[in-house]
N, CA and C atoms of all chains as a GROMACS GRO file, in nm:
protein
  627
    1MET      N    1  -4.363  20.077   6.630
    1MET     CA    2  -4.292  19.961   6.686
    1MET      C    3  -4.361  19.831   6.645
    2ARG      N    4  -4.498  19.833   6.656
    2ARG     CA    5  -4.574  19.712   6.622
    2ARG      C    6  -4.559  19.680   6.474
    3LYS      N    7  -4.568  19.785   6.392
    3LYS     CA    8  -4.554  19.767   6.247
    3LYS      C    9  -4.416  19.708   6.213
    4LEU      N   10  -4.316  19.760   6.283
    4LEU     CA   11  -4.179  19.714   6.258
    4LEU      C   12  -4.166  19.566   6.294
    5LEU      N   13  -4.230  19.527   6.406
    5LEU     CA   14  -4.225  19.388   6.451
    5LEU      C   15  -4.291  19.296   6.349
    6ILE      N   16  -4.410  19.341   6.298
    6ILE     CA   17  -4.481  19.260   6.198
    6ILE      C   18  -4.395  19.245   6.073
    7ARG      N   19  -4.335  19.356   6.032
    7ARG     CA   20  -4.251  19.352   5.912
    7ARG      C   21  -4.134  19.256   5.931
    8LEU      N   22  -4.077  19.257   6.050
    8LEU     CA   23  -3.964  19.169   6.082
    8LEU      C   24  -4.009  19.022   6.076
    9LEU      N   25  -4.126  18.995   6.136
    9LEU     CA   26  -4.177  18.857   6.138
    9LEU      C   27  -4.206  18.808   5.996
   10VAL      N   28  -4.264  18.898   5.913
   10VAL     CA   29  -4.293  18.861   5.774
   10VAL      C   30  -4.165  18.828   5.700
   11THR      N   31  -4.060  18.912   5.724
   11THR     CA   32  -3.932  18.889   5.658
   11THR      C   33  -3.875  18.754   5.698
   12ILE      N   34  -3.882  18.722   5.828
   12ILE     CA   35  -3.830  18.593   5.876
   12ILE      C   36  -3.909  18.478   5.813
   13ALA      N   37  -4.042  18.495   5.808
   13ALA     CA   38  -4.127  18.390   5.750
   13ALA      C   39  -4.093  18.368   5.603
   14VAL      N   40  -4.073  18.478   5.532
   14VAL     CA   41  -4.039  18.467   5.389
   14VAL      C   42  -3.908  18.392   5.372
   15ILE      N   43  -3.810  18.423   5.456
   15ILE     CA   44  -3.679  18.357   5.445
   15ILE      C   45  -3.694  18.207   5.475
   16ILE      N   46  -3.769  18.175   5.583
   16ILE     CA   47  -3.785  18.033   5.621
   16ILE      C   48  -3.858  17.956   5.511
   17ILE      N   49  -3.969  18.015   5.462
   17ILE     CA   50  -4.048  17.944   5.359
   17ILE      C   51  -3.970  17.935   5.229
   18GLY      N   52  -3.903  18.046   5.195
   18GLY     CA   53  -3.834  18.050   5.067
   18GLY      C   54  -3.713  17.958   5.060
   19PHE      N   55  -3.640  17.943   5.170
   19PHE     CA   56  -3.515  17.867   5.161
   19PHE      C   57  -3.518  17.739   5.243
   20GLY      N   58  -3.603  17.733   5.345
   20GLY     CA   59  -3.597  17.620   5.437
   20GLY      C   60  -3.686  17.505   5.399
   21VAL      N   61  -3.816  17.532   5.377
   21VAL     CA   62  -3.914  17.424   5.366
   21VAL      C   63  -3.907  17.357   5.229
   22VAL      N   64  -3.880  17.435   5.124
   22VAL     CA   65  -3.885  17.381   4.989
   22VAL      C   66  -3.774  17.278   4.970
   23PRO      N   67  -3.809  17.154   4.929
   23PRO     CA   68  -3.705  17.052   4.910
   23PRO      C   69  -3.618  17.086   4.790
   24PRO      N   70  -3.494  17.038   4.790
   24PRO     CA   71  -3.407  17.066   4.674
   24PRO      C   72  -3.467  17.006   4.547
   25ALA      N   73  -3.438  17.067   4.433
   25ALA     CA   74  -3.498  17.025   4.306
   25ALA      C   75  -3.465  16.879   4.276
   26GLN      N   76  -3.571  16.800   4.251
   26GLN     CA   77  -3.551  16.657   4.224
   26GLN      C   78  -3.523  16.632   4.077
   27ALA      N   79  -3.570  16.721   3.992
   27ALA     CA   80  -3.568  16.695   3.848
   27ALA      C   81  -3.442  16.750   3.782
   28ALA      N   82  -3.330  16.748   3.858
   28ALA     CA   83  -3.204  16.789   3.796
   28ALA      C   84  -3.172  16.691   3.683
   29SER      N   85  -3.105  16.742   3.581
   29SER     CA   86  -3.090  16.663   3.458
   29SER      C   87  -3.019  16.531   3.484
   30GLY      N   88  -2.936  16.526   3.588
   30GLY     CA   89  -2.864  16.402   3.615
   30GLY      C   90  -2.955  16.289   3.660
   31ILE      N   91  -3.066  16.323   3.730
   31ILE     CA   92  -3.155  16.221   3.785
   31ILE      C   93  -3.250  16.166   3.678
   32LEU      N   94  -3.281  16.247   3.577
   32LEU     CA   95  -3.377  16.204   3.475
   32LEU      C   96  -3.314  16.100   3.383
   33THR      N   97  -3.392  15.992   3.359
   33THR     CA   98  -3.347  15.888   3.267
   33THR      C   99  -3.455  15.869   3.162
   34PRO      N  100  -3.421  15.816   3.045
   34PRO     CA  101  -3.526  15.786   2.947
   34PRO      C  102  -3.629  15.691   3.008
   35CYS      N  103  -3.756  15.716   2.980
   35CYS     CA  104  -3.863  15.641   3.046
   35CYS      C  105  -3.853  15.491   3.018
   36SER      N  106  -3.804  15.454   2.898
   36SER     CA  107  -3.795  15.312   2.865
   36SER      C  108  -3.696  15.239   2.955
   37GLU      N  109  -3.603  15.315   3.019
   37GLU     CA  110  -3.504  15.251   3.107
   37GLU      C  111  -3.542  15.263   3.254
   38SER      N  112  -3.648  15.338   3.284
   38SER     CA  113  -3.686  15.361   3.423
   38SER      C  114  -3.774  15.247   3.474
   39SER      N  115  -3.730  15.181   3.583
   39SER     CA  116  -3.807  15.066   3.633
   39SER      C  117  -3.939  15.112   3.694
   40ALA      N  118  -3.937  15.230   3.760
   40ALA     CA  119  -4.061  15.281   3.819
   40ALA      C  120  -4.164  15.309   3.710
   41PHE      N  121  -4.116  15.359   3.596
   41PHE     CA  122  -4.208  15.386   3.484
   41PHE      C  123  -4.264  15.255   3.429
   42GLN      N  124  -4.178  15.153   3.413
   42GLN     CA  125  -4.225  15.024   3.361
   42GLN      C  126  -4.332  14.966   3.451
   43GLN      N  127  -4.313  14.985   3.584
   43GLN     CA  128  -4.410  14.934   3.680
   43GLN      C  129  -4.545  15.004   3.661
   44ARG      N  130  -4.539  15.137   3.646
   44ARG     CA  131  -4.663  15.212   3.622
   44ARG      C  132  -4.730  15.166   3.493
   45LYS      N  133  -4.648  15.146   3.389
   45LYS     CA  134  -4.701  15.108   3.258
   45LYS      C  135  -4.771  14.973   3.265
   46SER      N  136  -4.711  14.878   3.338
   46SER     CA  137  -4.770  14.744   3.342
   46SER      C  138  -4.895  14.740   3.428
   47SER      N  139  -4.906  14.832   3.525
   47SER     CA  140  -5.024  14.829   3.610
   47SER      C  141  -5.137  14.918   3.557
   48ALA      N  142  -5.112  14.988   3.445
   48ALA     CA  143  -5.215  15.076   3.389
   48ALA      C  144  -5.318  14.994   3.312
   49PRO      N  145  -5.441  15.041   3.300
   49PRO     CA  146  -5.543  14.970   3.222
   49PRO      C  147  -5.499  14.953   3.077
   50ASP      N  148  -5.541  14.840   3.018
   50ASP     CA  149  -5.498  14.808   2.881
   50ASP      C  150  -5.601  14.859   2.782
   51ASN      N  151  -5.594  14.988   2.746
   51ASN     CA  152  -5.679  15.041   2.639
   51ASN      C  153  -5.608  15.158   2.573
   52TYR      N  154  -5.669  15.207   2.465
   52TYR     CA  155  -5.609  15.312   2.381
   52TYR      C  156  -5.565  15.431   2.463
   53TYR      N  157  -5.649  15.474   2.558
   53TYR     CA  158  -5.623  15.600   2.628
   53TYR      C  159  -5.508  15.590   2.725
   54PHE      N  160  -5.465  15.469   2.760
   54PHE     CA  161  -5.345  15.453   2.842
   54PHE      C  162  -5.227  15.405   2.758
   55ASN      N  163  -5.253  15.314   2.664
   55ASN     CA  164  -5.143  15.257   2.585
   55ASN      C  165  -5.073  15.363   2.500
   56LYS      N  166  -5.153  15.447   2.433
   56LYS     CA  167  -5.094  15.547   2.342
   56LYS      C  168  -5.003  15.645   2.417
   57PRO      N  169  -5.051  15.706   2.527
   57PRO     CA  170  -4.962  15.796   2.600
   57PRO      C  171  -4.838  15.724   2.653
   58TYR      N  172  -4.856  15.603   2.709
   58TYR     CA  173  -4.739  15.532   2.765
   58TYR      C  174  -4.638  15.499   2.657
   59GLU      N  175  -4.687  15.465   2.534
   59GLU     CA  176  -4.595  15.440   2.422
   59GLU      C  177  -4.517  15.567   2.388
   60ALA      N  178  -4.590  15.680   2.382
   60ALA     CA  179  -4.524  15.806   2.349
   60ALA      C  180  -4.423  15.843   2.457
   61TYR      N  181  -4.461  15.825   2.586
   61TYR     CA  182  -4.370  15.859   2.696
   61TYR      C  183  -4.244  15.774   2.687
   62SER      N  184  -4.259  15.641   2.667
   62SER     CA  185  -4.140  15.555   2.669
   62SER      C  186  -4.053  15.579   2.546
   63ALA      N  187  -4.115  15.626   2.438
   63ALA     CA  188  -4.035  15.651   2.317
   63ALA      C  189  -3.962  15.784   2.325
   64PHE      N  190  -4.028  15.888   2.382
   64PHE     CA  191  -3.974  16.023   2.365
   64PHE      C  192  -3.934  16.093   2.495
   65GLU      N  193  -3.992  16.053   2.608
   65GLU     CA  194  -3.979  16.137   2.727
   65GLU      C  195  -3.876  16.082   2.824
   66VAL      N  196  -3.831  16.169   2.914
   66VAL     CA  197  -3.742  16.126   3.021
   66VAL      C  198  -3.820  16.125   3.152
   67CYS      N  199  -3.788  16.026   3.238
   67CYS     CA  200  -3.863  16.006   3.361
   67CYS      C  201  -3.776  16.036   3.482
   68GLY      N  202  -3.840  16.082   3.590
   68GLY     CA  203  -3.772  16.101   3.717
   68GLY      C  204  -3.774  15.971   3.796
   69GLU      N  205  -3.728  15.980   3.922
   69GLU     CA  206  -3.727  15.859   4.006
   69GLU      C  207  -3.868  15.813   4.039
   70ASP      N  208  -3.967  15.903   4.026
   70ASP     CA  209  -4.105  15.867   4.054
   70ASP      C  210  -4.168  15.788   3.939
   71GLY      N  211  -4.097  15.774   3.829
   71GLY     CA  212  -4.151  15.699   3.716
   71GLY      C  213  -4.249  15.778   3.633
   72LEU      N  214  -4.258  15.909   3.657
   72LEU     CA  215  -4.346  15.995   3.579
   72LEU      C  216  -4.264  16.076   3.479
   73PRO      N  217  -4.317  16.098   3.359
   73PRO     CA  218  -4.242  16.173   3.261
   73PRO      C  219  -4.225  16.320   3.300
   74HIS      N  220  -4.106  16.371   3.278
   74HIS     CA  221  -4.078  16.513   3.302
   74HIS      C  222  -4.032  16.574   3.171
   75LEU      N  223  -4.061  16.702   3.155
   75LEU     CA  224  -4.019  16.772   3.033
   75LEU      C  225  -3.915  16.876   3.068
   76PRO      N  226  -3.785  16.846   3.048
   76PRO     CA  227  -3.685  16.950   3.069
   76PRO      C  228  -3.699  17.056   2.960
   77ILE      N  229  -3.696  17.181   3.002
   77ILE     CA  230  -3.717  17.289   2.905
   77ILE      C  231  -3.583  17.324   2.841
   78THR      N  232  -3.576  17.302   2.713
   78THR     CA  233  -3.461  17.346   2.635
   78THR      C  234  -3.512  17.446   2.533
   79LEU      N  235  -3.421  17.506   2.458
   79LEU     CA  236  -3.464  17.604   2.359
   79LEU      C  237  -3.551  17.538   2.252
   80GLY      N  238  -3.519  17.410   2.222
   80GLY     CA  239  -3.595  17.340   2.119
   80GLY      C  240  -3.737  17.311   2.161
   81THR      N  241  -3.757  17.272   2.290
   81THR     CA  242  -3.892  17.241   2.337
   81THR      C  243  -3.964  17.364   2.389
   82ALA      N  244  -3.896  17.477   2.393
   82ALA     CA  245  -3.961  17.599   2.442
   82ALA      C  246  -4.081  17.636   2.355
   83VAL      N  247  -4.072  17.602   2.226
   83VAL     CA  248  -4.183  17.629   2.135
   83VAL      C  249  -4.307  17.552   2.178
   84ASP      N  250  -4.286  17.427   2.224
   84ASP     CA  251  -4.398  17.344   2.268
   84ASP      C  252  -4.469  17.406   2.388
   85VAL      N  253  -4.396  17.484   2.467
   85VAL     CA  254  -4.458  17.552   2.581
   85VAL      C  255  -4.518  17.684   2.536
   86ALA      N  256  -4.445  17.752   2.446
   86ALA     CA  257  -4.487  17.887   2.407
   86ALA      C  258  -4.618  17.884   2.330
   87ILE      N  259  -4.638  17.784   2.243
   87ILE     CA  260  -4.760  17.781   2.162
   87ILE      C  261  -4.885  17.765   2.248
   88PRO      N  262  -4.892  17.663   2.339
   88PRO     CA  263  -5.009  17.656   2.426
   88PRO      C  264  -5.024  17.777   2.517
   89PHE      N  265  -4.911  17.832   2.563
   89PHE     CA  266  -4.912  17.952   2.649
   89PHE      C  267  -4.979  18.068   2.576
   90VAL      N  268  -4.935  18.092   2.454
   90VAL     CA  269  -4.990  18.203   2.375
   90VAL      C  270  -5.137  18.176   2.343
   91LEU      N  271  -5.167  18.052   2.304
   91LEU     CA  272  -5.306  18.018   2.270
   91LEU      C  273  -5.398  18.039   2.390
   92PHE      N  274  -5.355  17.991   2.507
   92PHE     CA  275  -5.439  18.003   2.626
   92PHE      C  276  -5.467  18.150   2.658
   93HIS      N  277  -5.361  18.233   2.657
   93HIS     CA  278  -5.381  18.373   2.692
   93HIS      C  279  -5.462  18.446   2.587
   94TYR      N  280  -5.444  18.406   2.460
   94TYR     CA  281  -5.524  18.469   2.355
   94TYR      C  282  -5.672  18.435   2.372
   95VAL      N  283  -5.701  18.306   2.400
   95VAL     CA  284  -5.842  18.264   2.412
   95VAL      C  285  -5.904  18.328   2.537
   96ALA      N  286  -5.828  18.329   2.648
   96ALA     CA  287  -5.881  18.389   2.771
   96ALA      C  288  -5.910  18.538   2.749
   97GLY      N  289  -5.818  18.607   2.684
   97GLY     CA  290  -5.839  18.748   2.654
   97GLY      C  291  -5.953  18.770   2.558
   98PHE      N  292  -5.968  18.679   2.462
   98PHE     CA  293  -6.077  18.689   2.364
   98PHE      C  294  -6.213  18.680   2.433
   99ILE      N  295  -6.226  18.583   2.524
   99ILE     CA  296  -6.353  18.567   2.596
   99ILE      C  297  -6.382  18.693   2.678
  100GLY      N  298  -6.280  18.738   2.752
  100GLY     CA  299  -6.299  18.854   2.838
  100GLY      C  300  -6.329  18.980   2.760
  101TRP      N  301  -6.255  18.999   2.651
  101TRP     CA  302  -6.271  19.124   2.575
  101TRP      C  303  -6.406  19.128   2.505
  102SER      N  304  -6.453  19.012   2.453
  102SER     CA  305  -6.584  19.008   2.388
  102SER      C  306  -6.693  19.050   2.486
  103ALA      N  307  -6.689  18.990   2.606
  103ALA     CA  308  -6.792  19.020   2.707
  103ALA      C  309  -6.783  19.166   2.750
  104ARG      N  310  -6.660  19.215   2.766
  104ARG     CA  311  -6.641  19.353   2.810
  104ARG      C  312  -6.696  19.450   2.706
  105SER      N  313  -6.665  19.427   2.578
  105SER     CA  314  -6.712  19.521   2.476
  105SER      C  315  -6.864  19.512   2.461
  106TYR      N  316  -6.921  19.389   2.482
  106TYR     CA  317  -7.067  19.376   2.478
  106TYR      C  318  -7.130  19.457   2.591
  107LEU      N  319  -7.076  19.444   2.712
  107LEU     CA  320  -7.135  19.514   2.827
  107LEU      C  321  -7.119  19.665   2.813
  108ILE      N  322  -7.005  19.711   2.761
  108ILE     CA  323  -6.986  19.855   2.743
  108ILE      C  324  -7.087  19.909   2.642
  109ALA      N  325  -7.106  19.833   2.530
  109ALA     CA  326  -7.202  19.877   2.429
  109ALA      C  327  -7.344  19.871   2.484
  110ALA      N  328  -7.376  19.768   2.566
  110ALA     CA  329  -7.510  19.757   2.624
  110ALA      C  330  -7.537  19.872   2.720
  111ASN      N  331  -7.436  19.910   2.798
  111ASN     CA  332  -7.454  20.019   2.894
  111ASN      C  333  -7.479  20.152   2.824
  112LYS      N  334  -7.430  20.167   2.700
  112LYS     CA  335  -7.450  20.291   2.628
  112LYS      C  336  -7.589  20.296   2.564
  113SER      N  337  -7.655  20.177   2.551
  113SER     CA  338  -7.786  20.173   2.487
  113SER      C  339  -7.895  20.217   2.585
  114SER      N  340  -8.020  20.227   2.534
  114SER     CA  341  -8.129  20.278   2.617
  114SER      C  342  -8.177  20.175   2.719
  115ASN      N  343  -8.157  20.044   2.690
  115ASN     CA  344  -8.208  19.941   2.782
  115ASN      C  345  -8.098  19.840   2.815
  116PRO      N  346  -7.999  19.881   2.900
  116PRO     CA  347  -7.886  19.792   2.929
  116PRO      C  348  -7.927  19.663   2.999
  117GLU      N  349  -8.028  19.670   3.093
  117GLU     CA  350  -8.066  19.550   3.168
  117GLU      C  351  -8.125  19.446   3.074
  118GLU      N  352  -8.208  19.493   2.979
  118GLU     CA  353  -8.272  19.398   2.889
  118GLU      C  354  -8.170  19.330   2.801
  119LYS      N  355  -8.065  19.405   2.761
  119LYS     CA  356  -7.962  19.348   2.673
  119LYS      C  357  -7.879  19.242   2.745
  120GLU      N  358  -7.881  19.243   2.880
  120GLU     CA  359  -7.809  19.139   2.954
  120GLU      C  360  -7.893  19.012   2.965
  121ILE      N  361  -8.025  19.025   2.959
  121ILE     CA  362  -8.113  18.907   2.972
  121ILE      C  363  -8.144  18.850   2.834
  122PHE      N  364  -8.183  18.938   2.740
  122PHE     CA  365  -8.206  18.896   2.602
  122PHE      C  366  -8.090  18.946   2.517
  123ILE      N  367  -8.009  18.851   2.472
  123ILE     CA  368  -7.885  18.888   2.404
  123ILE      C  369  -7.919  18.950   2.268
  124ASP      N  370  -7.859  19.067   2.243
  124ASP     CA  371  -7.872  19.135   2.115
  124ASP      C  372  -7.774  19.069   2.018
  125LEU      N  373  -7.826  18.984   1.929
  125LEU     CA  374  -7.738  18.901   1.845
  125LEU      C  375  -7.644  18.982   1.755
  126PRO      N  376  -7.692  19.085   1.683
  126PRO     CA  377  -7.597  19.163   1.602
  126PRO      C  378  -7.485  19.225   1.686
  127LEU      N  379  -7.522  19.275   1.805
  127LEU     CA  380  -7.422  19.334   1.894
  127LEU      C  381  -7.326  19.226   1.944
  128MET      N  382  -7.381  19.105   1.972
  128MET     CA  383  -7.297  18.994   2.021
  128MET      C  384  -7.195  18.955   1.915
  129ILE      N  385  -7.239  18.944   1.791
  129ILE     CA  386  -7.147  18.904   1.683
  129ILE      C  387  -7.041  19.012   1.663
  130ALA      N  388  -7.083  19.140   1.668
  130ALA     CA  389  -6.986  19.249   1.655
  130ALA      C  390  -6.884  19.245   1.769
  131SER      N  391  -6.931  19.214   1.892
  131SER     CA  392  -6.841  19.208   2.007
  131SER      C  393  -6.742  19.093   1.991
  132ILE      N  394  -6.792  18.978   1.939
  132ILE     CA  395  -6.704  18.862   1.923
  132ILE      C  396  -6.595  18.893   1.820
  133ILE      N  397  -6.634  18.959   1.710
  133ILE     CA  398  -6.535  18.994   1.608
  133ILE      C  399  -6.434  19.093   1.665
  134GLN      N  400  -6.484  19.187   1.746
  134GLN     CA  401  -6.394  19.282   1.812
  134GLN      C  402  -6.298  19.209   1.906
  135GLY      N  403  -6.349  19.104   1.973
  135GLY     CA  404  -6.267  19.029   2.067
  135GLY      C  405  -6.151  18.958   2.001
  136LEU      N  406  -6.166  18.923   1.873
  136LEU     CA  407  -6.056  18.856   1.803
  136LEU      C  408  -5.932  18.945   1.793
  137LEU      N  409  -5.954  19.077   1.793
  137LEU     CA  410  -5.842  19.171   1.779
  137LEU      C  411  -5.797  19.226   1.915
  138TRP      N  412  -5.830  19.154   2.023
  138TRP     CA  413  -5.814  19.214   2.155
  138TRP      C  414  -5.672  19.258   2.191
  139PRO      N  415  -5.565  19.188   2.147
  139PRO     CA  416  -5.434  19.241   2.190
  139PRO      C  417  -5.407  19.382   2.136
  140LEU      N  418  -5.449  19.406   2.012
  140LEU     CA  419  -5.429  19.539   1.954
  140LEU      C  420  -5.517  19.643   2.024
  141LEU      N  421  -5.644  19.604   2.047
  141LEU     CA  422  -5.736  19.699   2.110
  141LEU      C  423  -5.694  19.731   2.253
  142ALA      N  424  -5.644  19.628   2.326
  142ALA     CA  425  -5.598  19.652   2.463
  142ALA      C  426  -5.481  19.749   2.464
  143LEU      N  427  -5.390  19.730   2.368
  143LEU     CA  428  -5.275  19.820   2.359
  143LEU      C  429  -5.320  19.962   2.329
  144LYS      N  430  -5.417  19.973   2.236
  144LYS     CA  431  -5.469  20.106   2.199
  144LYS      C  432  -5.535  20.172   2.320
  145GLU      N  433  -5.620  20.095   2.392
  145GLU     CA  434  -5.692  20.153   2.506
  145GLU      C  435  -5.598  20.186   2.621
  146LEU      N  436  -5.489  20.108   2.632
  146LEU     CA  437  -5.392  20.137   2.738
  146LEU      C  438  -5.321  20.269   2.711
  147THR      N  439  -5.290  20.295   2.584
  147THR     CA  440  -5.219  20.420   2.552
  147THR      C  441  -5.311  20.540   2.560
  148THR      N  442  -5.442  20.521   2.527
  148THR     CA  443  -5.534  20.634   2.535
  148THR      C  444  -5.593  20.652   2.676
  149GLY      N  445  -5.568  20.554   2.767
  149GLY     CA  446  -5.617  20.566   2.903
  149GLY      C  447  -5.759  20.520   2.925
  150GLU      N  448  -5.821  20.453   2.823
  150GLU     CA  449  -5.957  20.401   2.841
  150GLU      C  450  -5.960  20.273   2.925
  151LEU      N  451  -5.850  20.200   2.921
  151LEU     CA  452  -5.848  20.067   2.983
  151LEU      C  453  -5.850  20.076   3.135
  152THR      N  454  -5.783  20.176   3.192
  152THR     CA  455  -5.770  20.185   3.337
  152THR      C  456  -5.847  20.306   3.388
  153ALA      N  457  -5.894  20.297   3.515
  153ALA     CA  458  -5.962  20.409   3.577
  153ALA      C  459  -5.859  20.504   3.638
  154LYS      N  460  -5.895  20.630   3.643
  154LYS     CA  461  -5.805  20.727   3.704
  154LYS      C  462  -5.801  20.705   3.856
  155ALA      N  463  -5.691  20.746   3.918
  155ALA     CA  464  -5.672  20.719   4.060
  155ALA      C  465  -5.782  20.784   4.144
  156ASN      N  466  -5.831  20.903   4.104
  156ASN     CA  467  -5.933  20.969   4.186
  156ASN      C  468  -6.072  20.908   4.166
  157GLU      N  469  -6.088  20.817   4.067
  157GLU     CA  470  -6.216  20.748   4.049
  157GLU      C  471  -6.223  20.618   4.128
  158VAL      N  472  -6.111  20.573   4.180
  158VAL     CA  473  -6.109  20.448   4.256
  158VAL      C  474  -6.137  20.480   4.402
  159TYR      N  475  -6.244  20.419   4.458
  159TYR     CA  476  -6.283  20.449   4.595
  159TYR      C  477  -6.186  20.383   4.692
  160VAL      N  478  -6.139  20.461   4.787
  160VAL     CA  479  -6.052  20.409   4.892
  160VAL      C  480  -6.124  20.429   5.024
  161SER      N  481  -6.143  20.320   5.099
  161SER     CA  482  -6.217  20.329   5.224
  161SER      C  483  -6.140  20.415   5.325
  162PRO      N  484  -6.212  20.490   5.411
  162PRO     CA  485  -6.144  20.577   5.508
  162PRO      C  486  -6.057  20.496   5.605
  163ARG      N  487  -5.941  20.547   5.631
  163ARG     CA  488  -5.853  20.476   5.723
  163ARG      C  489  -5.779  20.575   5.811
  164MET      N  490  -9.378  18.383   1.622
  164MET     CA  491  -9.243  18.376   1.566
  164MET      C  492  -9.151  18.476   1.634
  165GLN      N  493  -9.207  18.597   1.654
  165GLN     CA  494  -9.131  18.702   1.720
  165GLN      C  495  -9.096  18.662   1.864
  166HIS      N  496  -9.194  18.595   1.930
  166HIS     CA  497  -9.172  18.553   2.068
  166HIS      C  498  -9.073  18.439   2.077
  167LEU      N  499  -9.077  18.350   1.977
  167LEU     CA  500  -8.982  18.239   1.973
  167LEU      C  501  -8.839  18.293   1.959
  168ALA      N  502  -8.822  18.393   1.870
  168ALA     CA  503  -8.690  18.453   1.851
  168ALA      C  504  -8.644  18.519   1.981
  169LYS      N  505  -8.736  18.584   2.050
  169LYS     CA  506  -8.703  18.647   2.179
  169LYS      C  507  -8.656  18.541   2.279
  170TYR      N  508  -8.728  18.426   2.282
  170TYR     CA  509  -8.690  18.319   2.374
  170TYR      C  510  -8.553  18.263   2.337
  171LEU      N  511  -8.531  18.243   2.207
  171LEU     CA  512  -8.405  18.182   2.163
  171LEU      C  513  -8.284  18.272   2.190
  172THR      N  514  -8.306  18.403   2.203
  172THR     CA  515  -8.194  18.492   2.233
  172THR      C  516  -8.181  18.522   2.382
  173SER      N  517  -8.260  18.456   2.467
  173SER     CA  518  -8.243  18.479   2.611
  173SER      C  519  -8.112  18.416   2.657
  174ALA      N  520  -8.053  18.476   2.760
  174ALA     CA  521  -7.916  18.443   2.799
  174ALA      C  522  -7.894  18.293   2.825
  175PRO      N  523  -7.983  18.223   2.900
  175PRO     CA  524  -7.956  18.081   2.924
  175PRO      C  525  -7.957  17.997   2.796
  176VAL      N  526  -8.047  18.031   2.703
  176VAL     CA  527  -8.055  17.955   2.578
  176VAL      C  528  -7.929  17.979   2.494
  177ILE      N  529  -7.888  18.106   2.484
  177ILE     CA  530  -7.766  18.138   2.409
  177ILE      C  531  -7.646  18.068   2.472
  178ALA      N  532  -7.640  18.067   2.606
  178ALA     CA  533  -7.528  18.000   2.675
  178ALA      C  534  -7.526  17.852   2.642
  179THR      N  535  -7.645  17.788   2.643
  179THR     CA  536  -7.653  17.645   2.612
  179THR      C  537  -7.607  17.618   2.469
  180ILE      N  538  -7.657  17.700   2.374
  180ILE     CA  539  -7.617  17.682   2.234
  180ILE      C  540  -7.466  17.698   2.220
  181THR      N  541  -7.410  17.801   2.287
  181THR     CA  542  -7.265  17.825   2.281
  181THR      C  543  -7.188  17.705   2.333
  182MET      N  544  -7.233  17.648   2.448
  182MET     CA  545  -7.164  17.532   2.507
  182MET      C  546  -7.170  17.412   2.412
  183PHE      N  547  -7.285  17.391   2.346
  183PHE     CA  548  -7.297  17.279   2.252
  183PHE      C  549  -7.200  17.296   2.137
  184ILE      N  550  -7.193  17.416   2.081
  184ILE     CA  551  -7.104  17.440   1.966
  184ILE      C  552  -6.958  17.424   2.009
  185LEU      N  553  -6.924  17.478   2.127
  185LEU     CA  554  -6.786  17.468   2.176
  185LEU      C  555  -6.747  17.324   2.202
  186ALA      N  556  -6.837  17.248   2.267
  186ALA     CA  557  -6.808  17.107   2.295
  186ALA      C  558  -6.791  17.031   2.164
  187GLY      N  559  -6.878  17.057   2.067
  187GLY     CA  560  -6.869  16.991   1.937
  187GLY      C  561  -6.738  17.021   1.868
  188ALA      N  562  -6.696  17.149   1.873
  188ALA     CA  563  -6.571  17.189   1.808
  188ALA      C  564  -6.453  17.117   1.873
  189LEU      N  565  -6.452  17.109   2.008
  189LEU     CA  566  -6.340  17.044   2.077
  189LEU      C  567  -6.338  16.894   2.050
  190ILE      N  568  -6.456  16.831   2.044
  190ILE     CA  569  -6.463  16.687   2.016
  190ILE      C  570  -6.412  16.659   1.875
  191GLU      N  571  -6.453  16.742   1.778
  191GLU     CA  572  -6.408  16.722   1.640
  191GLU      C  573  -6.258  16.747   1.628
  192LEU      N  574  -6.207  16.849   1.701
  192LEU     CA  575  -6.062  16.877   1.700
  192LEU      C  576  -5.985  16.755   1.748
  193ASN      N  577  -6.037  16.689   1.855
  193ASN     CA  578  -5.968  16.572   1.906
  193ASN      C  579  -5.985  16.451   1.815
  194ARG      N  580  -6.093  16.452   1.731
  194ARG     CA  581  -6.111  16.342   1.637
  194ARG      C  582  -6.010  16.352   1.524
  195PHE      N  583  -5.990  16.473   1.471
  195PHE     CA  584  -5.903  16.488   1.354
  195PHE      C  585  -5.757  16.510   1.393
  196PHE      N  586  -5.730  16.570   1.511
  196PHE     CA  587  -5.592  16.589   1.558
  196PHE      C  588  -5.578  16.527   1.697
  197PRO      N  589  -5.582  16.394   1.708
  197PRO     CA  590  -5.575  16.335   1.842
  197PRO      C  591  -5.433  16.343   1.897
  198GLY      N  592  -5.422  16.342   2.028
  198GLY     CA  593  -5.291  16.333   2.090
  198GLY      C  594  -5.224  16.465   2.118
  199LEU      N  595  -5.297  16.575   2.110
  199LEU     CA  596  -5.234  16.706   2.138
  199LEU      C  597  -5.192  16.718   2.284
  200GLN      N  598  -5.246  16.632   2.371
  200GLN     CA  599  -5.216  16.646   2.514
  200GLN      C  600  -5.089  16.573   2.554
  201TYR      N  601  -5.021  16.501   2.460
  201TYR     CA  602  -4.905  16.422   2.500
  201TYR      C  603  -4.779  16.506   2.510
  202GLY      N  604  -4.779  16.626   2.455
  202GLY     CA  605  -4.661  16.711   2.460
  202GLY      C  606  -4.554  16.670   2.362
  203THR      N  607  -4.587  16.585   2.265
  203THR     CA  608  -4.487  16.541   2.168
  203THR      C  609  -4.535  16.571   2.026
  204TYR      N  610  -4.624  16.669   2.013
  204TYR     CA  611  -4.686  16.691   1.883
  204TYR      C  612  -4.597  16.772   1.790
  205PHE      N  613  -4.537  16.877   1.843
  205PHE     CA  614  -4.456  16.964   1.759
  205PHE      C  615  -4.314  16.912   1.745
  206HIS      N  616  -4.264  16.847   1.850
  206HIS     CA  617  -4.132  16.784   1.845
  206HIS      C  618  -4.150  16.640   1.888
  207ALA      N  619  -4.121  16.547   1.796
  207ALA     CA  620  -4.136  16.406   1.830
  207ALA      C  621  -4.035  16.369   1.938
  208VAL      N  622  -3.913  16.418   1.929
  208VAL     CA  623  -3.810  16.386   2.028
  208VAL      C  624  -3.766  16.515   2.097
  209PRO      N  625  -3.798  16.529   2.226
  209PRO     CA  626  -3.757  16.652   2.294
  209PRO      C  627  -3.607  16.656   2.321
   0.00000   0.00000   0.00000
C-alpha cells in the first residue's frame, strides 16, 4: 500500500513538473528576429565594453544570428546548421572518450605488471605513450570489448547489498 | 641522472607538463583559428 502511494505521488509530481511548471517555449520561430533589428540586442551591444573580445562577437551576431525578445542570439536548429552542432558534439565525445580510454588502458596494463602501485606514482613513459595511442582508437576498441564482454562486468560479479 | 629521470616521470610532474602542453596547444589553436566560439565558423549565415 505504501509503495503504491509513493508511486502515485511520484507520478503526480512528474505530471506537474513536466507539464505545469515549465513555461511555454519562448524561442518559437515567430518570436525570433534578426539581431540587427532587435532593440534589446542593440541596447546590449551599446552597453558592452568597446574592445576586440566584445566587438567581434557582437558584429558576428548582428550579421548572422537571430535574437529573441531578451536580445540574446539564439540558434534555431535546421538541417543546414545541424552540422555546426554535430561537429563539436562528436569532437567533445571523442576527446572525452580518448582521455578516459587512455587512462583505463594504462591502469589495466599497470595492474597486470609486478608493481602496479609504483606505476601509478611514477609514470611508465613507454606504457603511457602506448596507452595514449591506444586511446586514439577508442571507439573501435570499445565496440570490440563490448562484443567480447570485456567492457562490462558480469551480473554475479557486481555486489548487491543485502535487502 | 637516473634519479632526475625518476623525478621527471612522477605523476605530479607529468601532469604539470601535460597541462602546459595542452594549454599551449589551445592558445596556439585560438591564435591561428580565432573565433571558433561564435558558432558561425562552418556556416557564415545560419
